[in-house]
Structures are given as C-alpha cells and as structure tokens.
N, C-alpha and C positions, 0 to 999 in steps of 0.2 A: 756166665748171665746170661739170661734168658726171661721172655716177654715184656711186656708194657706196666710200667707203673701208671697211672691215672690216680695223678694230686691233686684236691681241689683245696684251696683257701679259702675259706667263708666265715664271716664274723659271725655267723647264726651256726655255728656248727653245733653249739653246744646246746640249740633249738631241735634239733633234730632236722637239719635241709631237706630237701627231696633231691636236690644234687643232677638237677636235668640236666646241666652242661655236661658233667660226669659220664651220667649213662648214654647221653648222644655220643660221645666219644667213644665209649667202650661199644656201644652197636655199630659205629660204623667198623671201628677196628675187626672185630669179631667176625661182623658181617662178611669182610677181606679175609677171611683166615688167617687173620694176624694176634698173636696170644697175648693176649691181657692177663696177666699175671696177677694184679692187685689193684682195688679202688679204695683210696684212703679219702678223709673228709678231715682237714686239720684248722683249726682254728685261728684265727688273722690274727695269729702272735708270732713275733720273730722268733723265741725260741723254741717254738711247736713247730715252727718251719724249716727250723734249720736242722731239727731231731730226725727229722722225716727226711729231708737230704741226703743227710748225710748218711742214713741206716740205706736209701736206694739206690744213691750214686755208686755203682760196681756190681750192686745185686740185679739190677735190672739193667738189661740194655739198651732202653728208652725207657723214660721218664715223660710225662704230658703233666704241665702243670697247668691248670685252670683260676685262673683270677689274677693276671699277669696285665690288666690294663691299667687306668690312669688312675684310681684308688688308692690307699692307703694298701691294700692287697698286691698292687703291680709293684707298689715302692719297697716293700718286703720283701719281695721277691728276687728283684734286681740288688739288695745288698744281701742278703742271705746267699744267692747265687754266686755273687761275685765271691764274698767270703769262702764260702765252700771249694771254690775250681781254684783259688788264688788269682783270676783275674780281674783288671782293674775297671772301673768303669770310665766308662770315657761317651763323649755325645758321637750320636751315630746321624751323621749328617742327611740318611736318606728318612730316619725316623722322621728328625725334625721338621725335612719340607714336607711331611705325611699330616705334620699335625698342623703346622702351619697353611696348609690346602684345604684340613678342615676346618679350621675357623675362615676362612677366606670363602668359601660357600654360604658359610653360614653369615656373611658380611661384619664378622667381629673379629677385632684386633686380637691376637693370642695371647694372655698376659706373659708377660717375664719369668714368673714362678714357673708356669708349665713345660718351661726348657728342659726342666731337670724331667719331666717324662722321658726324653730322648736321649737319656743315659742308660746305655746297655753294657754287659760286660765284653771287656774286649774280645774280639773274635765272633760277636755272635752274628748269625745272617738275618738279616730279614725278611719275613714273609709279608711283603706288601699286598694288597687290594687296594681296587679303584675306590669303593667307598669302605668304611668301617675301620675300625680296630685292626692293625696289623698281627703277627703274630712274629715271633723269631726261636730261633734253635741256637742251641750252644753245644758244641761237642767235644767230649773230654776224651783225655784216654782211655776212661771205665763206663762209661753211659754218655748216650747224647740225651739232651735236657730242649725240649719245645716248651713253650711259654706262650699261652691263645688267652684272647680274653674271653671271662665265659659268659657276660653278659651281652656279648659283639653279635647284632642280627648277621653282620657275616660271618659266623663262627664254621657254620656249613660249609660253607665255600672255603674257608681254611682247610677244611676237614677235608674236604673232596680235591681243592687244587696243591694243596701243600702237603698235610700229614699222610695222607694213604702213599702216595707215591713215595715219600723218604723212608715212611714205615715198611712198607715193600722193598726200598734197596736195603736198607739197615738189616732186616729182622727176615726177609722173606728168601730164605735161601734155598727152601724145601716147598712143598704144595703142600699147603694146609688149609684147609675151607672146612666151614662151619655151617650146618643149616639147623634152624628149629623150627620144626611144625607145632601149630598152638592148634592147641585143641579145646572146646567148650562143652560142658553139661557134664562133665565126665567126671571119677575122683583118680585118684593115681594108681590107685591098684587096680580099677577097669583098664587102664592105658598101661600099665606094666602088663599084665593078663593079654593085651592083644600083641605086645611086642615082646614079648618072652623069648624067642625064637632069636631074638638079635640082643637082648642085654645081655651081655658078658663075653659073647661070642668073641674068637680070636676074627683075624685078618685087621684090614686097612681101615676100617670103619667101627670107630666106637662110639654106642648107642645108650643114651642116658636118657630119665625121665626127670623132669624138676617140676615140682607144684609152683607157681607164679600167680600172686593175687586172683585167686578163685579159679586162674586156669592150671593146665598141664600140659606141659613143652616136651616135647622128644628132641634131645640135641643129639644131633650125627656129626662127628668131628672125623674128616677123612685126612689122614696122611700119607704122601707117597713122596716119589723122587722130584716129583715135577708137578705144576699145576693141573697139566694137563691128566695126569694118571691119576692124580686125588678127584678131578672132574671124575673119571670115567668110575672108581670105585664108588663115590657119591651115588652116584646116578645110578649104581647097580641096586644097592641097598634104599634108597630113598622109595622109589617105586613101589616093593613091595611092603612098606612102612605105610607109604602112605594107604594104602591098598587097606589095610589092616585096619587104620582110623577111620576112614569110612566118610561120611558126612560129618565126625563128629570133630575130624579138622577143617576149619575153616582160613586157615594162613598160614604163613610161612615167613620167617624172618622178620621183618621191620612192618609187616602187617598186623595193622589193627581191627577189632572186631570189628569196631564204626565205621571203620575205614571199609571192609569189605561189603556191609548192610549198603554204604554208601553205593558203592559202585552198584551192587544187584537193584539197588532204586534206579538208578540211571538208566542200565540197563532196561529196564522194566518200564519204564516209564512211566515211574507210581511216585506219587509225594504222600509225606507222611505228618501227622499230627503226634505227639504226645501229650496225657497226663499224669502227672505227680503228685504221690500225696510223700508216703516216707522216705523216698529220695531226694526230695527238697529240690529238683531241677538239674540233680547229676547226669540224667538220661539225656537232657535237651541240651545239657553243655558239653557232652563227650561226643554226641553226634554234629555240634556244632563247630566242634575242635577241627574237624574236616574241612580240609579247603575246598570251596565249592558248593559246599553242604546247602548252599539256596537253591541249587536248582532242585531239590528233593525234600528239602525240611518247609513246611509251613507255618508250625506254631507250636509251643511249648506251655502248657500250663499248670501252675502249682497249684493244688485244690489241697490245704493239708488239712484243713476242718471239716464238718460236716456239713456247715452251709455254705461254704466254698462250691463242695461237691457238688452240691441243688443248684446255687447258682448259676455257677460258671460252666460246669456240665450236665445241668439236668437230671442228675442222680434224683431218682425217685425218693421222696422223704420214707415213703412205708418198708423199702427195701434197704434204707440203710437201720431202722429200726427192726425189722424182722431179722436182718443176716448179720449186722454190724457193719463197720464200716473196712473192717479188713475180711473180705471173703469175694469167692469167686463171682458172685453177682452183682456185686457192687464195683469190682473191675471190669468186668465185661459191660457195665451200664458207664462207666469210665470212659473206657475206650470207644465204644459210641458217641457219646456225647462229644468226644472232641473231633471224631469224623464228622460229625454236623458242626460243630462251631468253627473248625478250618475248612471244610466242605473238601477235606481229602480222601480218596478211597482208603487210607490205611490210619488206623487209630490204634498207639500204644500206651497200656496205662501200667500203672505199679501201684499198689496200695498195702500196705503192711507196718510190722511192729518193729521197728531200729535198736530200740531198747538202750539204756540198760531197763527202763521199766515200765510198765503200761505190757504184760504178758498175762496170760492167766494159764488156769490147767490145758484148758480146750485150746488156745491158741497162745505159745511160749512165744518170748520173745525171738525173734528171726521169722518168725510167719509172714510170710510176702504170698500176695494173689498178684502175676503177672496177665492180662490180657490183651487179645491184637484183634481189633476189627476189620475185616476186610472182605472185600465186595461179595466171597462165596459164606461169607457170614461172620463168624469169629469163633475164638479158643481161649482158656485160659488155662493157667498151670498155679496150683500148690508148691510153695519151698519153705522149707523149713533152715536158714541158714546161720551158718557158729560164726562167733568172733563178737568183736565190740562193734561197736554204732555205725562206725565208718566203713567194717568190713562188710556188715551187713547191706549196706546202702551200696557198696563197689558192688557185691554179687548178686544185689537185685537188678540193676541196669545191666551187667553183665548177662543175666538170663535174660532180662528183655529184648536186649539186641539179640541173642541168639534166637528166639524163640521167633522174631521176625526173620532173620537168617533163614530159618530153615523153611520157613513159607515161601520164599522169597524165591528159594531153590525148586519146591515144588511148582512154583508159579509159572508157568512157561513166557518167555519175554515175547511182549506185544510187539507186533511189525506192521508198518501202513498199510 
C-alpha cells in the first residue's frame, strides 16, 4: 500500500468539473510532504463509487473521499463504504447532536428525515468542528478511508486540524518534503536549460520541470530518514536552483501570481486600476480573489468595443483608426485612461484577439498587447499566445500580472 487516493464524488463529473476541493486537498497533502498517488473524479452513481472504492481499498494506504455531506453523494458514500467494508450503518450520537445544534443556531427544528444523515458505518470516528459539516474516518485492515464534505466552508479547518495530523501519523514514517518553485514568462525548455545540472542528478532530492496553466513549475522532492534530514537536503538544492531561476521565479508552493502582486502593492503602498478588453474581467477577478485586495485595487473596466474604449477610457478615436484596437498605442492609452478614471498611480490594460475568429495575417489569433502605466511613464509588450480562447485569456491575465510584478520589483518601497 502506498500513498493517498483522493476520490471526488460529483454529479457534474461528466461535464468536466474543476474539482477545486480535490485540488485543495492535494495541495495540502503535497505541501506537507505526504504522497498523493492518484486523484479521481467519479460520477454520483452508486456503482461507479463502489467500483472506485473496491479498487482503492488495499491499493492505497489512505483514501480521501470528497462529497460526504448531506446530499445524495453523502448517502451514496455511506452506503457503499458500509457495503465494501462489511460494516453496519448505525446512528452516531455525536453526529446527530452536531446536526441538531446546527438547526438550533438557525432557529429551525431538524426534520425527522434528516436523522438519516447521522448514520455512519460502525467503527467510524467523527472529526467534529465548532461550525460547518464534520468529517469522519473509518479504518479497515487494508486502508483508512476519510470522508470530507467537499462544499463545506469548514474544509480548510478539517484539513489542518484533522486530516494532515492523521495522514502524517499513518503515512509519515520517513521524511518526505515537496517544494514547488513557480516561474512566469519562461518556456519549459528555458527552465530546463537553467536547472539542467540538477535534472536527473543522483541524491536525496529529485528535481523535475512541469508546465502548468501557462506557467512552468520546478518540483523539488526530498526524501530522507527523517524530516530534519529532508529539510537540510532540500535547502541545499533549493538555494542554487532559485539563483538559477532568478526574477523569473515569482513564488513557491501555494503562492499565486496575483497574491504575490498584491503583497508587493501593499509593501509599496500603491493602488491599481485595470482596463480589459479580450479578457472580459478575468484580470480583475483574479486580483480580487485575494483576501484584502480592497487595500490596493480601486476598479476594473471591461471596455470590449471601440466605443467603450473611447467613452470609458478616453482612448482617442484617431488612435483606434490608425492602429486598431489590438495595438500597443491603444493598450498604452487604455492604461493611462484607467489611471485617470480610477485616480490611481498604476494602470494595467489588456487588448487582444482571443479567437477562434478575428485574426489576420498581421495579427493572428492569440495576438495580445499588455500595457502598464506608472508614475515614471509606462511600458507595453506584445505577445502571441497559442491555444484556445480560454487559454489565451488566462495567459493574457498571467502576463499582465507578471509585467506588473516585474515593475514592482524594480520600484523601491515607499517610506514614511
């Protein structure tokens, strides 16, 4: 038995869900050096869930099932797990009390039918929380199975307070640490050339290169007899790899580009407004996904048409006629315009052709101009991105954030 299987049960499986909860669990486990061997998404169908569980029990040391809340997925998981392990479903008094307390806080009586939600396989141990749905764990001779509510706001607390300590106790018999170094603006071949001396090298730290969503990540996996030894080995390799990546490495592990940019804006006491055309608000969405972004983000404008660029951002019509909406001069005018509209020192703009139509020989699909207006003037860059419409939009927002990040690194923090 080796590693962890993360099994997400979702009614939208066939529609291709993002499985954010599964990703969250995987990141938490990998970030603490715990081996995630497989992630699977199965339809909310009893036969499908049973097939996945029967294949997983015994093959993995720990199985984490997401979707164990009060909906139909939760009932399916309970029934299937009881059948696969040979355990009876019995009333869990602690879970019943938790459910009743939740209804009492909302000043509503608990419907009698909901008592069935307190049925758990015999031997299951409840992982209770002060607020939110609890999780639970059932240990068998061959595997331990943890069931967590995927849609619960308490999921992060369940991971930190219960799953990670439990997984360490069950699987963490040796020191295993994983570090992810994230780069922006580089191709995989560029990254591989820089970290060539460590790729495939013998030793306690394995180094690999993984393209992810328009970025390239460098994965360092250290394995030793204990965690202190793994930490020492990781530090020894991480320092020179970071030096080789230089400013193209924007963060590590669970850091995001928008989070790093937000931190730099706070440190420099600068505020930002954005103007978007082809990305349709994606840039503003990513920036405002960061808690506390109201401290530095003023506003975002989606100026999709030429008329909107004139009316909302003050882009001169002559500029649009002479150069076209997808051009460096227009991107720069959009950035200056949003600075004026938002009264912010920084303005970031994107204009481009996301496709699949609209390209020309001179400006093919994927052509994007990104501009930054700042107190010292401004700058713009041209990109030609590959991929479909959503990929081009994501890469555009990514490079806009990276353009801003690089300028912020050059700009000195303000002092009182």
